[in-house]
C-alpha positions as CSV (number, residue, x, y, z in Angstrom):
1,M,0.0,0.0,0.0
2,T,1.2,3.5,-0.8
3,R,1.4,5.4,2.4
4,P,-1.0,8.4,2.0
5,R,-0.2,11.7,3.6
6,I,-3.1,13.3,5.4
7,A,-3.5,17.0,6.0
8,L,-6.1,18.3,8.5
9,A,-6.9,22.0,7.7
10,Q,-8.4,23.7,10.7
11,I,-9.5,27.0,9.3
12,D,-11.6,29.9,10.4
13,T,-14.8,30.2,8.3
14,C,-17.6,32.8,8.4
15,V,-21.3,31.9,8.4
16,G,-22.8,32.9,5.1
17,D,-19.6,34.0,3.4
18,V,-19.7,31.2,0.9
19,D,-17.3,32.9,-1.6
20,G,-14.8,33.8,1.1
21,N,-14.9,30.2,2.6
22,A,-14.5,28.7,-0.8
23,S,-11.5,30.8,-1.5
24,A,-9.9,29.6,1.8
25,V,-10.4,26.0,0.7
26,V,-8.3,26.6,-2.5
27,T,-5.7,28.4,-0.5
28,W,-5.3,25.8,2.2
29,A,-5.6,22.9,-0.4
30,R,-2.5,24.4,-2.1
31,K,-0.7,24.5,1.2
32,A,-1.6,20.8,1.7
33,A,-0.4,19.9,-1.8
34,D,2.8,21.7,-1.2
35,A,3.3,19.6,2.0
36,G,2.9,16.5,-0.1
37,A,-0.6,15.6,1.1
38,D,-2.8,13.1,-0.8
39,L,-5.9,14.0,1.1
40,V,-6.8,17.3,2.8
41,V,-9.8,17.3,5.2
42,F,-11.6,20.5,6.2
43,P,-14.0,21.1,9.1
44,E,-17.7,20.6,9.3
45,M,-19.8,22.9,6.9
46,T,-16.6,24.6,5.6
47,L,-18.2,26.3,2.6
48,T,-21.2,27.7,4.5
49,G,-19.7,28.5,7.9
50,Y,-21.0,26.9,11.1
51,P,-23.6,27.0,12.6
52,I,-25.7,28.3,9.7
53,E,-29.0,27.7,11.7
54,D,-32.0,28.7,9.6
55,L,-29.9,29.8,6.6
56,A,-30.0,26.1,5.7
57,L,-33.7,26.3,5.2
58,R,-33.4,28.9,2.4
59,A,-33.4,27.1,-0.9
60,S,-31.6,30.1,-2.5
61,F,-28.7,29.8,0.0
62,R,-28.4,26.1,-0.7
63,R,-28.3,26.8,-4.4
64,G,-25.5,29.3,-3.8
65,A,-23.5,26.9,-1.7
66,E,-23.8,24.2,-4.3
67,A,-22.7,26.6,-7.1
68,A,-19.7,27.6,-4.9
69,L,-18.9,23.9,-4.4
70,E,-18.9,23.3,-8.2
71,R,-16.7,26.4,-8.7
72,T,-14.3,25.3,-6.1
73,A,-13.9,21.9,-7.7
74,A,-13.1,23.6,-11.0
75,E,-10.7,26.2,-9.4
76,L,-8.8,23.3,-7.8
77,V,-8.1,21.9,-11.2
78,D,-7.2,25.3,-12.5
79,A,-4.7,25.7,-9.7
80,G,-3.1,22.4,-10.6
81,L,-4.6,20.6,-7.6
82,G,-7.0,18.2,-9.4
83,D,-5.2,15.1,-8.2
84,L,-5.5,16.1,-4.5
85,A,-8.5,14.6,-2.7
86,V,-10.2,17.5,-0.9
87,L,-12.9,16.7,1.7
88,V,-15.1,19.7,2.6
89,G,-18.2,20.3,4.6
90,T,-21.2,22.1,3.1
91,V,-25.0,22.1,3.1
92,G,-26.6,19.4,1.0
93,E,-30.0,18.6,0.0
94,H,-32.0,15.3,-0.2
95,G,-33.2,14.7,-3.7
96,A,-36.0,12.7,-5.1
97,G,-33.7,10.2,-6.5
98,D,-31.8,9.2,-3.3
99,S,-32.5,6.9,-0.5
100,A,-34.0,9.5,1.8
101,A,-37.4,9.0,3.4
102,P,-40.1,10.7,1.4
103,D,-40.7,13.3,4.1
104,D,-37.1,14.3,4.1
105,R,-36.7,14.8,0.4
106,G,-35.8,18.4,-0.5
107,L,-34.7,19.1,3.1
108,P,-31.2,20.4,3.8
109,T,-28.5,18.0,5.1
110,N,-25.2,18.5,6.9
111,Q,-22.9,17.1,4.2
112,A,-19.3,16.1,3.6
113,V,-18.2,16.2,0.0
114,L,-15.1,14.7,-1.7
115,L,-13.8,16.8,-4.5
116,R,-11.2,15.4,-7.0
117,H,-10.4,15.8,-10.6
118,G,-12.8,18.8,-10.9
119,K,-15.8,16.8,-9.8
120,V,-17.9,15.9,-6.8
121,Q,-16.9,12.2,-6.3
122,T,-18.7,11.4,-3.1
123,R,-21.3,12.9,-0.8
124,Y,-22.0,11.8,2.8
125,D,-24.9,13.2,5.0
126,K,-24.4,13.4,8.7
127,H,-26.5,10.8,10.5
128,H,-26.8,12.0,14.1
129,L,-28.2,15.5,14.4
130,P,-27.6,17.0,17.9
131,N,-30.5,18.7,19.6
132,Y,-29.0,19.8,22.9
133,G,-27.0,22.8,24.3
134,V,-26.0,25.1,21.5
135,F,-27.2,22.7,18.8
136,D,-30.4,22.8,16.9
137,E,-29.6,20.5,14.0
138,F,-32.5,18.0,14.5
139,R,-35.0,20.7,13.6
140,I,-33.0,22.0,10.6
141,F,-31.4,19.1,8.8
142,A,-32.6,15.7,7.5
143,P,-30.4,12.8,8.7
144,G,-28.3,10.6,6.4
145,D,-28.5,6.8,6.5
146,E,-25.5,5.6,4.4
147,T,-21.9,5.0,5.2
148,C,-19.0,6.6,3.3
149,V,-15.6,5.0,2.5
150,V,-13.3,6.6,0.0
151,D,-10.1,5.4,-1.6
152,V,-7.0,7.6,-1.3
153,A,-3.6,6.3,-2.4
154,D,-4.6,2.6,-1.9
155,A,-5.9,3.4,1.6
156,R,-9.6,3.0,2.6
157,V,-10.7,6.1,4.5
158,G,-14.0,6.2,6.4
159,V,-15.8,9.6,6.6
160,V,-18.2,10.8,9.4
161,I,-19.2,14.2,10.8
162,C,-18.9,15.4,14.4
163,E,-21.9,14.0,16.3
164,D,-21.6,10.7,14.4
165,I,-18.8,9.7,16.7
166,W,-20.5,10.9,19.9
167,Q,-23.4,8.5,19.6
168,D,-23.0,4.7,19.7
169,G,-24.1,2.8,16.7
170,G,-24.7,4.4,13.3
171,P,-22.1,4.8,10.6
172,V,-19.0,4.2,12.8
173,A,-20.3,0.8,14.0
174,Q,-20.7,-0.2,10.3
175,M,-17.1,0.8,9.3
176,D,-15.5,-2.4,10.4
177,E,-17.4,-4.2,7.7
178,N,-15.6,-2.0,5.2
179,D,-12.1,-2.6,6.6
180,V,-11.1,1.0,6.8
181,D,-7.5,2.1,7.3
182,L,-8.3,5.4,8.7
183,L,-11.4,7.2,10.0
184,V,-11.6,10.9,9.4
185,V,-14.1,13.1,11.3
186,L,-15.1,16.6,10.1
187,N,-16.1,18.8,13.1
188,G,-17.6,22.1,14.2
189,S,-17.1,21.4,18.0
190,P,-17.5,24.6,20.1
191,Y,-15.0,25.2,22.8
192,E,-15.8,24.5,26.5
193,E,-13.1,24.4,29.2
194,G,-12.0,20.9,29.7
195,K,-13.6,19.5,26.5
196,G,-10.3,18.7,24.7
197,H,-9.6,15.5,26.6
198,V,-13.2,14.4,26.2
199,R,-12.8,14.5,22.4
200,V,-9.6,12.6,22.5
201,E,-11.0,9.9,24.7
202,L,-14.1,9.6,22.5
203,A,-11.9,9.4,19.3
204,A,-9.8,6.7,20.9
205,R,-12.9,4.6,21.6
206,R,-13.9,4.9,17.9
207,A,-10.4,4.0,16.8
208,R,-10.6,0.8,18.8
209,E,-14.0,0.2,17.3
210,V,-12.8,0.4,13.7
211,D,-9.3,-0.8,14.5
212,A,-7.8,2.1,12.7
213,P,-6.5,5.6,13.6
214,V,-8.9,8.5,13.7
215,A,-8.1,11.9,12.3
216,Y,-10.2,14.6,13.9
217,V,-10.2,18.1,12.2
218,N,-12.0,20.9,14.0
219,L,-13.1,24.4,13.1
220,V,-11.3,27.4,14.6
221,G,-12.4,31.0,15.2
222,G,-15.2,33.0,16.8
223,Q,-18.7,32.9,15.4
224,D,-21.2,35.0,17.3
225,D,-21.2,33.7,20.9
226,L,-19.4,30.4,20.0
227,V,-15.7,29.9,19.9
228,F,-14.1,27.0,18.0
229,D,-10.7,26.1,19.3
230,G,-9.3,23.9,16.6
231,G,-7.0,21.5,18.4
232,S,-7.2,18.9,15.6
233,F,-5.5,15.6,16.2
234,V,-4.8,12.0,15.2
235,V,-5.2,9.3,17.7
236,G,-4.1,5.7,17.3
237,V,-5.9,2.4,18.1
238,D,-4.2,2.2,21.5
239,G,-5.4,5.7,22.5
240,T,-2.0,7.5,21.8
241,V,-2.2,10.9,20.3
242,L,0.0,10.6,17.2
243,A,-0.3,14.3,16.0
244,S,-2.0,17.4,17.2
245,A,-2.5,21.0,16.2
246,P,-2.4,24.1,18.4
247,Q,-5.6,25.6,19.7
248,F,-7.1,28.9,18.5
249,V,-5.1,29.4,15.3
250,E,-5.5,28.3,11.8
251,H,-3.2,25.4,11.1
252,L,-2.4,22.6,8.7
253,L,-1.6,19.4,10.5
254,V,0.2,16.8,8.3
255,W,0.5,13.1,9.2
256,D,1.5,10.0,7.3
257,L,-0.8,7.0,7.5
258,P,1.4,3.8,7.9
259,E,1.2,0.8,5.7
260,R,-1.2,-1.9,6.9
261,G,0.2,-3.7,9.9
262,A,3.0,-1.2,10.5
263,A,3.2,0.8,13.7
264,P,2.1,4.4,13.2
265,E,4.8,7.0,13.5
266,P,4.1,10.2,15.6
267,G,3.8,13.5,13.8
268,P,4.0,17.0,15.2
269,L,2.5,17.5,18.7
270,A,1.3,20.9,19.9
271,A,2.1,21.9,23.4
272,P,-1.1,21.9,25.6
273,L,-2.2,25.1,27.1
274,E,-2.7,25.4,30.8
275,A,-6.2,26.3,32.0
276,D,-6.1,30.0,32.4
277,E,-4.3,30.5,29.1
278,E,-6.8,28.3,27.3
279,V,-9.7,30.3,28.6
280,Y,-8.0,33.6,28.0
281,R,-7.2,32.7,24.4
282,A,-10.8,31.5,23.8
283,I,-12.1,34.9,24.8
284,V,-9.6,36.7,22.6
285,T,-10.6,34.5,19.7
286,G,-14.3,35.1,20.3
287,L,-13.9,38.9,20.4
288,A,-11.6,39.0,17.4
289,G,-14.0,36.9,15.3
290,Y,-17.0,39.0,16.4
291,V,-15.3,42.3,15.5
292,R,-14.0,41.1,12.1
293,K,-17.0,39.2,11.0
294,N,-19.4,42.0,11.7
295,G,-17.3,44.6,9.8
296,F,-15.9,46.6,12.7
297,R,-12.3,47.8,13.0
298,S,-12.2,49.1,16.6
299,V,-13.9,48.7,19.9
300,L,-14.9,51.2,22.6
301,L,-15.4,50.7,26.3
302,G,-15.6,52.5,29.6
303,V,-12.4,52.2,31.7
304,S,-12.9,52.7,35.4
305,G,-9.6,51.6,36.8
306,G,-11.3,48.4,38.0
307,I,-10.4,44.8,37.2
308,D,-13.2,44.0,34.8
309,S,-12.7,46.9,32.4
310,A,-8.9,46.5,32.7
311,L,-9.0,42.8,31.7
312,T,-11.6,43.5,29.0
313,A,-9.4,46.2,27.5
314,A,-6.3,43.9,27.7
315,I,-8.3,41.2,25.8
316,A,-9.4,43.7,23.2
317,A,-5.8,44.8,22.7
318,D,-4.7,41.1,22.2
319,A,-7.6,40.5,19.8
320,I,-7.4,43.5,17.5
321,G,-4.4,45.6,18.6
322,G,-4.3,48.3,21.3
323,E,-4.3,51.0,18.6
324,H,-7.8,49.9,17.8
325,V,-9.1,50.1,21.4
326,V,-10.8,53.3,22.6
327,G,-11.0,53.6,26.4
328,V,-13.1,56.3,27.9
329,S,-12.8,57.3,31.5
330,M,-16.0,58.9,32.8
331,P,-15.4,60.2,36.3
332,S,-18.1,61.4,38.5
333,S,-17.9,63.3,41.8
334,F,-17.5,59.9,43.6
335,S,-14.6,58.6,41.4
336,S,-11.4,58.1,43.3
337,E,-8.1,59.6,42.1
338,H,-6.5,56.2,42.0
339,S,-9.3,54.9,39.7
340,K,-8.6,57.7,37.2
341,D,-4.9,57.1,37.5
342,D,-5.3,53.3,36.9
343,A,-7.5,53.8,33.9
344,A,-4.9,56.1,32.3
345,D,-2.1,53.7,33.2
346,L,-3.9,50.8,31.6
347,A,-4.4,52.8,28.3
348,R,-0.7,53.6,28.3
349,R,0.3,50.0,28.8
350,I,-1.9,48.6,25.9
351,G,-1.4,51.6,23.6
352,A,-5.1,52.5,23.6
353,D,-6.8,55.7,22.5
354,Y,-7.5,57.2,25.9
355,R,-10.1,59.9,26.6
356,V,-11.6,61.5,29.7
357,Q,-15.3,62.5,29.6
358,P,-16.5,63.8,33.0
359,I,-20.2,63.1,33.7
360,A,-21.0,65.4,36.5
361,S,-22.5,68.2,34.3
362,V,-24.6,65.6,32.4
363,V,-25.9,64.0,35.7
364,D,-26.7,67.4,37.0
365,A,-28.8,68.3,33.9
366,F,-30.8,65.1,34.5
367,Q,-31.2,65.8,38.2
368,E,-32.4,69.3,37.5
369,H,-35.5,67.7,35.9
370,L,-35.8,64.4,37.9
371,A,-34.4,65.1,41.4
372,L,-33.6,61.4,42.0
373,E,-32.4,59.9,45.2
374,G,-30.9,56.7,46.6
375,V,-30.4,53.8,44.2
376,A,-32.2,55.7,41.4
377,E,-29.6,58.5,41.6
378,E,-26.7,56.0,41.6
379,N,-28.2,54.2,38.5
380,L,-28.5,57.6,36.7
381,Q,-24.7,58.0,36.9
382,A,-24.2,54.5,35.5
383,R,-26.7,55.0,32.7
384,V,-25.2,58.4,31.6
385,R,-22.0,56.6,31.0
386,G,-23.8,54.1,28.8
387,V,-25.4,56.9,26.9
388,L,-22.1,58.6,26.3
389,L,-20.4,55.4,25.1
390,M,-23.2,54.7,22.6
391,A,-23.1,58.4,21.4
392,I,-19.3,58.1,20.7
393,S,-19.9,54.7,19.0
394,N,-22.6,56.3,16.8
395,R,-20.4,59.2,15.9
396,E,-17.2,57.2,15.2
397,G,-18.3,53.7,14.3
398,H,-16.6,51.7,17.1
399,L,-18.2,48.5,18.5
400,V,-19.1,49.1,22.2
401,I,-18.0,46.2,24.4
402,A,-19.4,45.5,27.9
403,P,-16.9,44.5,30.7
404,G,-19.4,42.9,33.0
405,N,-18.7,39.4,34.3
406,K,-20.8,36.3,34.9
407,S,-21.1,36.8,38.7
408,E,-22.6,40.2,38.2
409,L,-24.8,38.9,35.4
410,A,-26.0,36.0,37.5
411,T,-27.0,38.1,40.5
412,G,-28.2,41.2,38.6
413,Y,-25.5,43.3,40.3
414,A,-25.3,45.7,37.4
415,T,-27.3,48.7,36.2
416,I,-29.0,47.8,33.0
417,Y,-28.0,50.0,30.1
418,D,-25.0,51.2,31.9
419,A,-21.3,51.2,30.8
420,G,-20.9,47.7,32.2
421,S,-23.7,46.1,30.3
422,I,-24.4,48.1,27.2
423,G,-23.0,47.4,23.7
424,G,-22.7,44.6,21.1
425,F,-20.4,42.1,22.8
426,A,-19.4,41.1,26.4
427,P,-16.1,39.3,26.5
428,L,-16.4,38.3,30.2
429,K,-20.0,37.3,30.0
430,D,-19.2,33.6,30.8
431,V,-16.4,34.3,33.3
432,D,-17.0,34.6,37.0
433,K,-15.4,37.3,39.1
434,S,-12.9,34.9,40.8
435,R,-11.7,33.8,37.3
436,V,-11.5,37.4,36.2
437,W,-8.7,38.0,38.8
438,A,-7.0,34.7,37.8
439,L,-7.0,35.6,34.1
440,A,-5.6,39.0,34.9
441,R,-2.8,37.6,36.9
442,W,-2.1,35.0,34.2
443,R,-1.9,37.7,31.5
444,N,0.4,39.8,33.5
445,A,2.7,36.9,34.4
446,Y,2.7,35.8,30.7
447,A,3.9,39.3,29.8
448,A,6.5,39.4,32.5
449,A,7.9,36.0,31.5
450,R,8.4,37.4,27.9
451,G,10.1,40.6,29.1
452,E,7.0,42.7,28.2
453,T,5.1,45.3,30.2
454,P,2.2,43.6,32.0
455,P,-0.9,45.2,30.5
456,I,-3.0,45.4,33.7
457,P,-2.0,47.8,36.5
458,E,-1.3,45.8,39.7
459,S,-3.6,48.1,41.8
460,S,-6.5,47.2,39.5
461,I,-6.1,43.6,40.5
462,T,-5.5,44.2,44.2
463,K,-7.9,47.0,45.2
464,P,-11.5,46.1,46.4
465,P,-14.0,46.2,43.6
466,S,-16.4,49.1,43.6
467,A,-18.9,50.7,41.3
468,E,-18.1,54.1,42.9
469,L,-21.6,55.4,42.7
470,R,-21.6,56.6,46.3
471,P,-18.9,57.5,48.8
472,G,-16.9,54.5,50.1
473,Q,-19.0,51.9,48.1
474,T,-17.7,48.4,47.6
475,D,-19.3,45.4,45.9
476,Q,-19.3,43.5,49.2
477,D,-21.8,46.0,50.5
478,S,-24.5,44.2,48.5
479,L,-22.9,40.8,47.7
480,P,-21.2,38.0,49.6
481,P,-17.4,37.9,49.2
482,Y,-16.7,36.9,45.6
483,D,-14.9,33.6,46.5
484,L,-18.0,32.5,48.4
485,L,-20.5,33.9,46.0
486,D,-18.8,32.2,43.0
487,E,-18.8,28.9,44.9
488,V,-22.5,29.1,45.4
489,L,-23.2,30.2,41.9
490,D,-21.2,27.4,40.5
491,A,-23.3,24.9,42.4
492,Y,-26.6,26.6,41.6
493,V,-26.0,27.7,38.0
494,E,-23.4,25.3,36.5
495,H,-24.5,22.1,38.4
496,A,-28.2,22.9,38.8
497,E,-28.3,22.2,42.5
498,G,-31.3,23.3,44.4
499,R,-31.6,24.9,47.9
500,A,-31.6,21.5,49.6
501,E,-28.3,20.4,47.9
502,L,-26.7,23.8,48.7
503,L,-27.6,23.5,52.4
504,T,-26.3,20.0,52.5
505,R,-23.0,21.3,51.1
506,G,-22.8,23.4,54.3
507,F,-23.5,26.9,52.9
508,D,-25.1,29.4,55.3
509,P,-28.9,29.4,54.7
510,A,-28.9,33.2,54.6
511,V,-26.3,33.3,52.0
512,V,-28.0,30.6,49.9
513,D,-31.4,32.4,50.1
514,K,-29.8,35.7,49.2
515,V,-27.9,34.3,46.2
516,V,-30.8,32.2,44.9
517,T,-33.2,35.1,45.1
518,L,-30.8,37.4,43.3
519,V,-30.2,34.9,40.5
520,D,-33.8,34.1,40.0
521,R,-35.0,37.8,39.9
522,A,-32.3,38.8,37.4
523,E,-33.4,36.7,34.5
524,W,-35.0,39.7,32.8
525,K,-31.7,41.6,32.9
526,R,-29.8,38.6,31.4
527,R,-32.3,38.4,28.6
528,Q,-31.2,41.9,27.5
529,Y,-27.4,41.4,27.9
530,P,-25.1,41.5,24.9
531,L,-23.7,38.3,23.4
532,G,-20.4,37.0,24.8
533,P,-18.1,34.1,24.2
534,K,-19.2,30.7,25.7
535,V,-16.3,29.2,27.6
536,T,-18.1,27.0,30.2
537,A,-20.5,24.1,29.9
538,L,-23.4,26.3,30.9
539,A,-23.5,29.9,29.7
540,F,-26.3,32.4,30.2
541,G,-28.3,32.8,27.0
542,R,-27.1,29.8,25.1
543,D,-27.6,27.0,27.5
544,R,-29.6,28.1,30.5
545,R,-32.5,30.2,31.6
546,L,-34.2,30.6,35.0
547,P,-37.8,31.4,35.8
548,V,-38.8,35.0,35.3
549,T,-41.6,34.9,37.9
550,S,-40.6,35.4,41.6
551,R,-43.5,33.0,42.5
552,W,-41.3,30.0,41.6
553,R,-38.8,28.8,44.2
554,E,-36.4,25.8,44.4
555,P,-37.9,23.4,46.8
């Protein structure tokens, strides 16, 4: 058997940009050919972007994707790549002449297509359509029911798509009958912290099932509130990772399939990321993708000198460059000098466009008409800041980003429409306050280890957090200490534990009742919060909702 060289092209696609995605296929196919590959495998729904959701239901979009597929096949030949086997994902369609059930004919499918010699040689429709968490494929697509094995340089290569390996049975269970030498899996698997090892363990089980290595190629990049981390890999029958690609970057992973009966040789292995770096890079990737794919070139945020806005600004600088970040300090009569100094210091460190826009006169103009007191007066200050940011955005075209974190979002500890919650994207939406501090410390340590200036002022990390809406205010005036709060939130939100379970854990009943009440009553605020990158198993908006009515209580 001629040893085929396999290339896994983990690329960043954009939903709906069929022409741009098709161009990327040709570009990366050339890189694969230059590396001597016989087969290059692209991620799930490469040509259309993923997830395309209801775009798949538009016949005009499906026609456009099919036309792009045919053009891509021809362009590969024109580029001298006709002999290369190119496996891409796209949206398909059940036709009247295939084996689909009558009710499925004409419906879209999640499809893998083999292009070679200027033609579509093989089509495969995904069997298992996920209908949980962030996935809604069962409603959108019709399932396939046939297996797919293709010949590449004398090797038999089985083809499946993402969820097909997560479910027992189905096409993988039938592969052993076809005696495959390799199983390739096209994936659009969103990032969640800790998910990488789960993918590897799952692929290893399938490798044992088909008695052949599994090559897993994954999408990379940010798409709306999802982040795809890449991390493509090849795993052997014994569970050994034979080759792996880095996370959060486009990459071509090349690996040689051994001759039948020969021991596989390891290929390149990417160094794994430690936990805080992985989450940080996921957020950077999510923000960068959202800015670019929505046509923005710069972002705008309020910088208060506090930890949330400091970390958000540092993330933005890493995502799109500090010169494209606009930070606005909006001091009130209650703003401390150190907060203003820390905001200015942050901007200098990351190279941001720094501006100062005092709000006292604007607040006074409102108060002349409203004469607000107490919490209403405090919230007025916060909302004035939100109005100013949106006005600057409207004038100059920046994307406003919100620096609020998951702990605040969970408990409703934020003024709706203020500088912490207004805008188009919220990088820290799925990051609790305790992790905010950890990420800030990691980012500064990373910079120091490279001989660079840490981007976040140390005092922003160490000083007690405060909204500074009244004299001497701190967050702990209204909330339990964040380390305790986040522990309760993790149990209640992430692990869906009720009051009884929380009390069994040993939490103080008063703390439990306070936190649970705050979380349940804040659902209406969360429903109006901007999108943010999902980095945990349960993110507000995508995965979880709580009752709106205060009449419901956990038993």
